[in-house]
N, CA and C of each residue as an Amber inpcrd file, in Angstrom:
protein
   264
  -8.6370000   1.2160000  -6.9710000  -6.9610000   0.4140000  -6.6050000
  -7.4420000  -0.4280000  -7.9170000  -6.3220000  -1.6690000  -8.3080000
  -6.1860000  -2.4960000  -8.8010000  -6.4740000  -3.1480000  -8.0600000
  -7.6500000  -4.5980000  -8.9600000  -7.4650000  -5.9310000  -8.6820000
  -5.9080000  -6.0830000  -7.7690000  -6.1190000  -6.6590000  -6.4080000
  -4.8510000  -7.7610000  -6.1540000  -4.3010000  -8.5230000  -6.8630000
  -3.1530000  -8.8410000  -6.9420000  -2.3770000 -10.2790000  -7.6970000
  -2.5670000 -11.1350000  -6.1900000  -3.3190000 -12.5140000  -6.4900000
  -2.5780000 -13.4970000  -5.3380000  -1.7770000 -13.9000000  -5.6670000
  -0.2530000 -14.6530000  -5.4480000   0.0740000 -15.3010000  -5.7740000
   0.5880000 -16.5150000  -4.7150000   0.7260000 -18.0460000  -4.5990000
   1.0620000 -18.7530000  -3.7870000   0.2380000 -18.4400000  -1.7820000
  -0.6290000 -17.2400000  -2.1800000  -0.5100000 -17.1630000  -0.3990000
  -0.3500000 -15.7230000  -0.3720000   0.1440000 -14.6020000  -0.9450000
   0.5350000 -13.3250000  -1.4120000   0.0520000 -12.8520000  -1.9580000
  -0.2240000 -11.8130000  -1.2180000  -1.3340000 -10.8450000  -2.3810000
  -0.9050000  -9.5670000  -2.5410000  -0.5490000  -8.9530000  -3.9880000
   0.0640000  -7.9700000  -4.0860000  -0.6680000  -6.6430000  -4.7260000
  -0.2920000  -5.7680000  -3.5930000  -1.0980000  -4.5110000  -3.5580000
  -0.5840000  -3.5150000  -4.6320000  -1.1880000  -3.0030000  -5.4020000
  -0.6290000  -2.0040000  -7.1390000  -1.2630000  -0.7580000  -6.7020000
  -0.3690000   0.2120000  -7.2580000  -1.4240000   1.5590000  -7.7940000
  -2.3730000   1.4560000  -9.1040000  -3.5570000   2.4270000  -8.6470000
  -4.3740000   2.4370000  -9.9820000  -3.8660000   3.2870000 -11.0330000
  -2.8410000   4.1410000 -10.3210000  -1.8330000   5.4770000 -11.1480000
  -1.5810000   6.3190000 -10.7150000  -0.1820000   6.6170000 -11.8690000
   0.6150000   7.6580000 -11.5850000   0.6620000   8.3780000  -9.9590000
   1.7090000   8.6740000  -9.1490000   1.7270000   9.5680000  -7.8200000
   2.4960000   9.2480000  -6.6660000   2.9210000  10.1750000  -5.9860000
   3.2940000  10.5000000  -4.9820000   2.9140000   9.1740000  -4.1490000
   4.1980000   7.9080000  -3.3050000   3.4350000   7.1590000  -2.2880000
   3.8210000   8.1950000  -1.2340000   3.2690000   8.0520000  -0.0620000
   3.2070000   8.2360000   1.1010000   3.0660000   7.6680000   2.1490000
   3.5480000   7.3810000   3.2410000   3.3550000   5.8360000   4.2420000
   2.7660000   6.2520000   6.0640000   2.8450000   7.6460000   5.6350000
   1.8250000   8.5190000   6.6170000   1.1290000   9.0500000   6.4560000
   0.1740000   9.9280000   7.5880000  -0.6560000  10.9580000   7.2910000
  -0.2290000  11.6890000   7.0380000   0.5290000  12.6260000   8.3700000
   1.4260000  13.4730000   7.5740000   3.2720000  13.1360000   7.9980000
   3.5530000  13.9390000   7.5680000   5.4110000  14.0020000   8.3720000
   6.2920000  13.3120000   9.2370000   4.6130000  13.9660000  10.7400000
   5.0210000  14.4800000  11.8730000   4.4660000  12.8830000  12.6950000
   3.9630000  12.3170000  11.4380000   2.8860000  11.1420000  12.1580000
   3.5240000  10.1010000  12.0080000   3.9070000   8.6480000  12.5470000
   4.2340000   7.6540000  12.1640000   3.6930000   6.4490000  11.0030000
   4.3670000   5.4120000   9.9030000   3.2920000   4.7710000   8.9860000
   2.3360000   4.0770000   9.6700000   1.4630000   3.7770000   8.4220000
   0.1460000   3.3480000   9.4420000   0.8810000   1.6970000   9.3720000
   1.5330000   1.4640000   8.2040000   1.7230000   0.0470000   8.9470000
   3.2270000  -0.2200000   8.1930000   3.6690000  -1.1690000   9.0920000
   4.9720000  -1.5520000   8.9490000   5.2780000  -3.6930000   8.0000000
   6.5690000  -3.3530000   7.9150000   6.1430000  -4.8650000   7.8330000
   6.1720000  -6.3450000   8.9430000   5.7600000  -7.2240000   8.7530000
   5.0630000  -7.6620000   9.7820000   3.3500000  -7.1930000  10.7880000
   3.0150000  -6.0020000  10.2840000   2.1800000  -5.9380000  10.6520000
   1.1450000  -6.2900000  10.4780000  -0.1900000  -6.8530000  11.2290000
  -1.2600000  -7.6360000  11.0840000  -2.7500000  -7.2890000  10.4010000
  -2.4170000  -6.8540000   9.3450000  -3.8470000  -6.1360000   8.8750000
  -5.2400000  -6.4580000   8.5310000  -6.2200000  -6.1690000   8.8470000
  -7.7200000  -5.9960000   8.0690000  -8.3580000  -6.0020000   6.9350000
  -8.5650000  -6.3180000   6.0830000  -9.4030000  -5.9420000   5.0580000
 -10.3570000  -4.6940000   4.6340000  -9.4310000  -4.1370000   3.7080000
  -9.9970000  -2.3910000   3.5310000  -9.4550000  -1.1410000   4.4620000
  -8.2530000  -1.5450000   5.4550000  -7.4150000  -1.1980000   6.1250000
  -6.5410000  -0.3850000   5.2560000  -6.2700000   1.3700000   5.1660000
  -4.8890000   2.1500000   5.2010000  -3.9500000   1.6550000   5.3830000
  -3.1510000   1.4530000   4.2700000  -1.7440000   0.8090000   4.2260000
  -0.8730000   2.4870000   3.3970000  -1.3780000   3.2920000   2.4930000
  -0.1930000   4.2800000   2.8480000  -1.4730000   5.5070000   1.6560000
  -0.5870000   6.0510000   1.4740000  -1.5750000   7.6190000   0.4020000
  -1.0240000   7.9100000  -0.4610000  -1.2860000   7.5080000  -1.9980000
  -0.9520000   8.4640000  -2.8410000  -1.5170000   9.2490000  -3.8590000
  -0.4370000   9.7880000  -3.4360000  -0.9580000  12.1380000  -4.2390000
  -0.3570000  11.8880000  -5.6900000  -2.2810000  12.9510000  -6.8060000
  -2.1550000  11.8590000  -8.2310000  -2.1510000  13.8670000  -7.9400000
  -2.3530000  15.0980000  -8.4190000  -2.5000000  15.9000000  -9.1150000
  -3.1720000  17.0300000  -7.9490000  -3.0070000  16.9970000  -6.1360000
  -2.4810000  17.3410000  -5.6720000  -4.2390000  16.4660000  -4.6780000
  -4.6590000  15.0230000  -5.0200000  -5.7610000  14.8930000  -4.2050000
  -5.1720000  13.6510000  -3.1450000  -5.2030000  12.8820000  -2.5420000
  -4.6970000  11.9710000  -1.5600000  -6.0290000  10.8360000  -1.8470000
  -5.3700000   9.4470000  -2.5400000  -5.9880000   8.6500000  -2.6130000
  -5.3360000   7.2050000  -0.9940000  -6.4520000   7.3590000  -0.9780000
  -5.9280000   5.7770000   0.3710000  -5.3880000   4.0420000  -0.0070000
  -4.6710000   3.9410000   0.2710000  -4.6210000   2.6130000   0.0820000
  -4.6600000   1.6460000   1.2390000  -5.4210000   1.2440000   0.1750000
  -6.0300000  -0.1650000   1.6910000  -5.8460000  -1.4580000   1.1720000
  -6.6710000  -2.1700000   1.9320000  -5.2560000  -3.2070000   1.7580000
  -7.2330000  -4.1360000   1.7000000  -6.4640000  -5.1180000   0.8140000
  -7.9700000  -6.2080000  -0.0760000  -8.0840000  -7.2980000   0.4310000
  -6.8790000  -7.8420000   1.7930000  -8.1270000  -9.1160000   3.1900000
  -7.4080000  -8.3200000   4.0490000  -7.6970000  -9.5540000   4.8520000
  -7.0930000 -10.0390000   6.0490000  -5.5040000 -10.0310000   5.9030000
  -4.9760000 -10.3110000   6.7680000  -2.9830000 -11.0530000   6.0630000
  -1.2770000 -10.0330000   6.7960000  -0.9280000 -10.4490000   6.6120000
   0.2260000  -9.8460000   7.2840000   1.1200000  -8.9070000   5.7410000
   1.2800000  -7.6120000   6.6500000   2.1770000  -7.0610000   5.4150000
   3.5230000  -7.9050000   6.0360000   4.0800000  -8.5360000   3.9880000
   5.8780000  -9.2240000   4.1270000   6.4350000  -8.5560000   4.0360000
   5.5740000  -7.4410000   2.5440000   7.2290000  -5.8160000   2.4220000
   5.8790000  -5.0490000   2.1570000   6.8980000  -3.3650000   1.8640000
   6.6740000  -3.0720000   1.3880000   7.9900000  -2.0210000   0.5380000
   6.9260000  -1.9560000  -0.9900000   8.3150000  -1.8600000  -1.8850000
   9.1270000  -0.5340000  -1.9080000   8.3590000   0.5810000  -2.4240000
   8.8730000   1.6040000  -2.5990000   9.1260000   2.0750000  -0.8180000
   9.9930000   3.3330000  -0.7060000  10.5320000   4.1410000  -0.3510000
   9.5500000   5.8600000   0.3500000   9.5810000   5.8010000   1.7630000
   8.0700000   7.5390000   1.7010000   8.5970000   8.3920000   0.6110000
   8.0980000   8.4830000   0.2070000   7.8320000   9.6940000  -0.5260000
   8.6710000   9.0420000  -2.3950000   7.9370000   8.4650000  -3.0990000
   8.7980000   7.5090000  -3.9230000   7.3430000   8.0200000  -4.6240000
   8.5520000   9.3270000  -5.5350000   7.1970000   8.8040000  -7.0870000
   6.6570000   6.6130000  -8.0520000   5.5240000   6.9670000  -8.7240000
   4.7470000   5.3850000  -8.2950000   4.0980000   5.4290000  -9.9000000
   4.6520000   4.7750000 -10.8090000   4.0720000   4.1260000 -11.9100000
   3.0080000   3.7100000 -12.3950000   1.9930000   4.2680000 -13.0630000
   0.5360000   3.2740000 -13.2220000   0.8970000   1.6410000 -12.4480000
   0.3370000   0.9900000 -12.1930000   0.3320000  -0.2920000 -11.5360000
   1.6870000  -1.0420000 -10.9480000   2.1560000   0.2360000 -10.4310000
   3.3870000  -0.6210000  -9.8960000   3.2330000  -1.0780000  -8.0070000
   3.8230000  -1.5280000  -7.9440000   4.1800000  -2.6480000  -6.5860000
   4.1790000  -2.0580000  -5.5120000   3.3210000  -2.1420000  -4.5510000
   3.6080000  -1.3130000  -3.5010000   4.0960000  -2.0640000  -1.8480000
   2.6580000  -3.0010000  -1.7090000   2.8530000  -3.8200000  -0.7010000
   3.0890000  -5.2280000  -1.1440000   2.9530000  -6.2840000  -0.4060000
   3.1310000  -7.7210000  -0.3250000   2.5310000  -7.9520000   1.0300000
   1.6030000  -8.7130000   1.0210000   0.4450000  -9.3530000   2.0840000
   0.5250000 -11.0100000   2.2350000   0.7280000 -11.5050000   3.1820000
   0.2750000 -12.5960000   3.4160000  -1.1610000 -13.3400000   3.7080000
  -1.3970000 -13.9270000   2.8110000  -2.8970000 -14.4580000   3.1230000
  -3.3370000 -14.8120000   4.8170000  -4.3170000 -14.1950000   5.0140000
  -4.3460000 -15.1370000   6.7430000  -5.6310000 -14.3380000   7.5350000
């Protein structure tokens, strides 16, 4: 994954390549995270599917989810913003 960008205590999580973003591990399962959730470093936040291969999008730091940018099953391009965390 790309290195997270920090801005005034906020961390931007971006995708390293183009693919389809998924918020949950399967259509019938709940999302990995919601806005307001407290997360730990390396916790899975979502999935990126590229050429039928799934990569886990992991939290680069402990913090709180303040924004989930794309909707579920959204096609993303290289370096698109996916999550914004408040460092904590």
